[in-house]
C-alpha positions in Angstrom: 123.3 90.9 123.8 122.0 90.7 120.4 123.4 93.9 119.1 126.2 92.7 120.5 126.0 89.5 117.8 124.0 91.5 115.0 124.6 95.1 114.5 121.0 96.5 114.8 122.6 98.9 111.2 125.4 98.6 108.4 126.7 101.2 106.4 127.9 99.5 102.9 129.4 101.5 99.8 128.1 101.2 96.5 129.4 102.4 93.3 128.5 102.7 89.7 124.8 101.6 91.4 126.0 97.9 93.0 127.6 97.7 96.5 130.7 96.9 97.3 130.7 93.6 98.8 134.0 91.5 98.9 133.4 87.7 97.7 131.9 86.2 101.1 129.4 89.1 102.2 126.3 90.3 101.9 123.9 92.0 103.4 121.5 89.8 105.6 118.2 91.1 107.5 117.2 88.9 110.9 114.7 89.5 112.3 113.6 87.6 115.7 111.0 89.9 117.0 108.0 87.1 116.8 105.8 89.3 118.6 105.2 92.1 115.8 104.4 91.3 112.2 104.6 95.1 110.7 108.6 95.8 109.9 110.3 98.4 108.0 113.7 98.9 106.2 115.4 102.3 105.9 117.7 103.2 102.9 120.4 106.2 103.6 122.3 107.0 100.7 125.0 110.2 100.6 126.8 111.2 97.8 129.8 111.2 98.2 
């Protein structure tokens, strides 16, 4: 159910080192799993 509300991944275009987000857009990390205190975030950059 949760992936239907919160996407587990996101693609954000970047130009000149800055994310191309709209005025009211942001990237938010949501973690609802309290059982595991260790987290990791993977960032991948594709040149295009």
